[in-house]
C-alpha positions in Angstrom: 83.4 93.2 146.0 84.6 96.3 144.1 88.2 95.5 145.0 87.9 91.9 143.7 86.3 93.2 140.5 89.2 95.6 139.9 91.7 93.0 140.7 90.3 90.8 138.0 89.9 93.7 135.4 93.3 95.4 135.9 95.5 92.5 135.0 93.5 91.8 131.9 93.7 95.4 130.9 97.4 95.6 131.6 98.1 92.7 129.2 95.6 93.6 126.6 98.2 95.1 124.3 101.2 92.8 123.7 102.3 94.8 120.7 106.1 95.2 120.4 106.2 97.5 117.4 103.7 98.6 114.7 104.1 99.8 111.2 101.6 102.0 109.3 102.7 103.0 105.8 105.3 101.7 103.4 108.0 102.9 101.1 108.8 101.1 97.9 112.4 100.5 96.9 114.3 102.6 94.4 117.4 100.4 93.7 119.6 103.0 92.2 120.8 105.8 94.6 123.1 107.4 92.1 125.9 107.0 89.7 129.5 107.4 90.9 131.0 108.4 87.5 133.6 105.7 87.6 133.0 102.5 85.6 134.1 100.3 82.8 136.5 102.0 80.3 136.3 100.7 76.7 139.3 100.4 74.3 138.9 104.1 73.3 139.1 105.3 76.9 135.3 106.0 77.2 133.5 105.4 80.4 130.7 103.2 79.0 129.2 101.7 82.2 129.4 104.1 85.2 129.3 102.4 88.5 125.8 102.4 89.9 125.4 103.1 93.6 122.7 100.8 95.0 120.4 101.3 97.9 121.5 98.3 99.9 120.2 98.2 103.5 123.0 97.4 105.9 122.6 96.6 109.6 125.0 94.8 111.9 127.2 93.7 109.0 124.2 92.2 107.1 123.7 93.6 103.6 120.2 93.3 102.1 120.3 94.3 98.4 117.3 96.1 96.8 115.2 94.5 94.1 116.5 95.0 90.6 113.7 97.4 89.6 111.8 100.1 91.5 108.8 98.9 93.5 105.8 100.8 94.9 103.5 99.8 97.7 100.0 101.4 98.1 99.6 100.4 101.8 101.5 98.5 104.4 100.4 97.7 108.0 102.1 95.4 110.4 101.9 94.5 114.0 104.6 92.6 115.9 103.7 91.0 119.2 106.2 90.5 122.1 106.0 86.7 121.5 107.2 87.1 117.9 103.9 86.8 116.2 103.6 89.1 113.2 100.6 90.2 111.1 101.3 92.0 107.9 98.7 93.4 105.4 100.3 94.7 102.2 98.4 96.3 99.3 99.6 97.0 95.8 103.3 95.9 95.9 104.0 96.2 92.2 106.9 96.9 89.9 107.3 100.6 89.1 109.6 100.2 86.1 110.7 97.9 83.3 108.6 95.8 80.9 106.5 94.4 83.8 105.5 97.9 85.1 102.4 97.6 87.3 102.7 93.9 87.7 103.8 91.7 90.6 106.7 90.1 88.8 105.6 86.7 89.9 107.2 87.3 93.2 106.8 85.8 96.7 107.7 87.8 99.8 108.5 87.4 103.5 108.8 89.9 106.3 112.2 90.7 107.9 112.3 92.6 111.2 115.5 94.2 112.5 115.6 95.3 116.2 119.0 97.0 116.3 121.4 94.4 114.8 119.1 91.4 115.6 117.3 90.0 112.6 114.1 87.9 112.5 112.1 86.7 109.5 109.0 84.8 108.5 109.1 81.6 106.4 107.9 80.4 104.0 107.4 83.3 101.6 103.8 84.1 100.5 102.9 84.7 96.8 101.9 88.2 95.8 98.4 88.3 94.3 98.1 89.7 90.8 97.3 93.2 92.2 100.3 93.0 94.5 98.3 92.3 97.7 99.6 89.9 100.3 98.9 88.8 103.9 101.4 87.4 106.4 100.3 85.8 109.7 103.3 84.0 111.1 105.9 83.9 113.8 109.2 85.6 113.4 112.2 83.3 113.6 115.8 84.4 114.4 118.3 84.6 111.6 121.9 83.8 112.4 123.9 85.3 114.0 120.9 86.4 116.1 120.6 84.1 119.2 117.4 85.6 120.7 114.3 83.4 120.4 112.0 86.5 120.2 112.6 90.1 119.2 113.9 92.1 122.2 111.5 94.3 124.1 111.9 97.2 123.4 112.7 96.7 119.7 115.1 99.6 119.3 115.7 101.2 115.9 113.1 98.9 114.4 113.1 98.3 110.6 110.6 96.1 108.8 111.6 95.0 105.3 109.4 93.1 102.8 111.8 91.0 100.9 111.7 88.5 98.0 112.2 84.8 98.5 115.7 85.4 97.3 116.3 88.1 99.9 116.1 91.4 97.9 114.1 94.1 99.6 111.0 95.6 97.8 109.4 97.7 100.5 110.1 99.1 104.0 107.5 99.7 106.7 107.1 103.1 108.4 107.1 102.7 112.2 104.0 103.9 113.9 105.4 105.9 116.8 102.1 107.1 118.3 98.5 105.8 118.5 
């Protein structure tokens, strides 16, 4: 009887956690990484608009530009399952500069997961609440040229970006490496 009980319990326990990757914490984007010192020269030979070096995220030939202003995020938690389901809880995703400082900028966001060079995203985007909170419960879909139906297991070099409907990244998740 004990052997039968263990046989029924062990498989349920072994599959209880289908988590592929988790994120706990977030980093808001700072779109300007620096100024190169080279730019537009006016008629008098003055460098009036130095080239701005942006914090583009590049993976596998895919360039994801940052939002046009700095963004902050108070909290970000996400759990990606092996079947592609994703749950994201974001709090306080707000502009950190410009005339709309401390506001959501009227933005909608989606989650984008990179596993190595493979890219997956949620669709459609969800609107940010006035305080910058959002919730995503969806299934990640592959984005061309990715041909996998689900994120690979293991998801190596995982990166989670929270991007606008137009594709600019506002925040990145911090991968939870230990429980």
